[in-house]
Structure formats: C-alpha cells, structure tokens
C-alpha positions in Angstrom: -19.9 -48.0 -10.4 -18.6 -44.6 -11.5 -20.6 -41.6 -12.4 -20.4 -41.9 -16.2 -21.7 -45.5 -16.1 -24.6 -44.5 -13.9 -25.5 -41.7 -16.4 -25.3 -44.1 -19.4 -27.5 -46.7 -17.6 -30.3 -44.1 -17.0 -29.9 -42.4 -20.4 -30.2 -45.6 -22.4 -28.6 -43.9 -25.4 -31.4 -41.6 -26.3 -31.1 -37.8 -26.6 -34.1 -36.0 -25.0 -33.3 -32.6 -26.5 -33.0 -31.9 -30.2 -32.6 -28.7 -32.3 -34.3 -28.3 -35.6 -32.2 -28.9 -38.7 -30.5 -25.7 -39.9 -31.4 -23.8 -36.7 -27.8 -22.3 -36.3 -27.3 -21.6 -40.0 -28.9 -18.1 -39.8 -29.2 -17.7 -36.0 -27.0 -14.6 -35.9 -29.0 -12.6 -38.5 -32.3 -13.6 -36.9 -31.0 -12.5 -33.5 -29.9 -9.2 -34.8 -33.2 -8.5 -36.5 -35.1 -9.4 -33.4 -33.0 -7.1 -31.3 -33.6 -4.2 -33.7 -37.4 -4.9 -33.6 -37.5 -4.8 -29.8 -35.4 -1.6 -29.7 -32.4 -3.2 -28.1 -30.1 -2.5 -31.0 -30.6 0.6 -33.1 -28.9 0.4 -36.4 -27.3 3.5 -37.9 -29.0 5.9 -35.4 -25.9 6.7 -33.4 -22.6 7.5 -34.9 -19.9 4.9 -34.4 -17.7 7.4 -32.4 -19.2 9.9 -29.9 -17.0 12.8 -29.1 -17.2 14.2 -25.6 -17.2 18.0 -25.1 -14.0 19.1 -23.3 -14.5 21.8 -20.7 -11.5 23.6 -19.5 -11.2 24.3 -15.7 -11.2 27.9 -14.8 -7.8 29.3 -13.6 -9.2 30.2 -10.2 -10.5 26.7 -9.6 -7.2 25.2 -10.8 -5.3 27.4 -8.4 -7.6 26.3 -5.5 -6.9 22.7 -6.3 -3.1 23.3 -6.3 -3.4 25.2 -3.0 -5.4 22.5 -1.3 -2.8 19.9 -2.5 0.0 22.1 -1.1 -1.8 22.4 2.2 -2.2 18.6 2.5 1.5 18.0 1.6 2.5 20.7 4.2 0.5 19.0 6.9 2.0 15.6 6.1 5.6 17.0 6.1 5.0 18.9 9.3 3.5 15.9 11.1 6.3 13.6 9.9 9.0 16.1 11.1 7.3 16.4 14.4 7.2 12.7 15.0 10.8 12.2 13.8 12.0 14.9 16.2 10.0 13.3 19.1 11.7 10.0 18.5 15.2 11.5 18.2 14.6 13.4 21.4 13.4 10.4 23.3 16.4 8.4 22.0 18.8 11.2 23.0 17.3 11.4 26.5 17.6 7.6 27.0 21.3 7.7 25.8 22.0 10.7 28.1 20.4 9.0 31.1 22.3 5.8 30.4 25.6 7.7 29.9 25.2 9.7 33.1 24.4 6.6 35.1 27.5 4.9 33.7 29.8 7.9 34.3 29.2 7.9 38.1 29.2 4.2 38.6 31.9 1.9 39.9 31.9 0.1 36.6 33.0 3.2 34.8 35.8 3.8 37.3 37.0 0.2 37.0 36.8 0.4 33.2 38.9 3.6 33.1 41.5 2.2 35.5 41.9 -0.9 33.5 42.0 1.0 30.3 44.7 3.4 31.6 46.5 0.6 33.4 46.7 2.6 36.6 47.7 0.6 39.7 47.0 1.3 43.3 50.4 2.9 43.9 49.8 5.5 41.2 46.4 6.3 42.7 47.9 6.7 46.1 50.6 9.0 44.7 48.0 11.2 43.0 45.9 11.4 46.1 48.7 12.3 48.4 51.6 14.0 46.6 49.8 15.8 43.8 47.9 18.2 46.1 
C-alpha cells in the first residue's frame, strides 16, 4: 500500500478545513488596512524616494588613505622581491655546488675526453712533450 492510498483511506473523502465564501475576494485590501491600523504600514507619511546627504571627504583624510594604501602596496612588493631573491639565490647556490662537484669529478673528465675524442696517446704526448 503506497502513501497516497493510506492517506485516502484515513481521509475518507472529507475536507477538515474550509475557508469562508468570498474570503480571498478582498483579502489584500483588508490586510493593508489592518497593517495601517497597527502602524506597520504608514501611508503617505514618507516620501517614495529618500535622498541621502552626500558628505565629501576632506583632502587631508583622502591623502592619508592614499598614503596608507601606498604603504601596504610597498610592503607587499618589498616582501615579494625579498622572497624571490631568496629563491633565486638558493637555486644558484645549488647549481654552483652541483657544477663544482661535477667539474672536479672523474665523470667530467671522461665526458670531456669522449667529447673531444682524445685518446691515450695524445694524453701521453701532452703530458711528456708539451712541457
């Protein structure tokens, strides 16, 4: 048994709540009158459009706000520059350390010899005859 059938079985076709005839015909006007009586709605007291008074900021106060904004921007730029330089310096140190380790290693010598295509006889010549 689904939910709708269960409700119909218990309802037995009768409607427990009824509205009076013509209740909603003038409902809006009655509601507005009641709100006016209770002070929730005041008709014609306030103008439809309320204009706000515009107050100009003094030049000194405006200059202080711009100065404060400039200080904040300056701090952000200086901090960003500092951190970027720190990262670049750390990367440069790491690359320099790796390069210096490679320059004085046997791998570097083997690489250079293979690249230059120097054989052992040429090395012996340079070590004995050149000096």
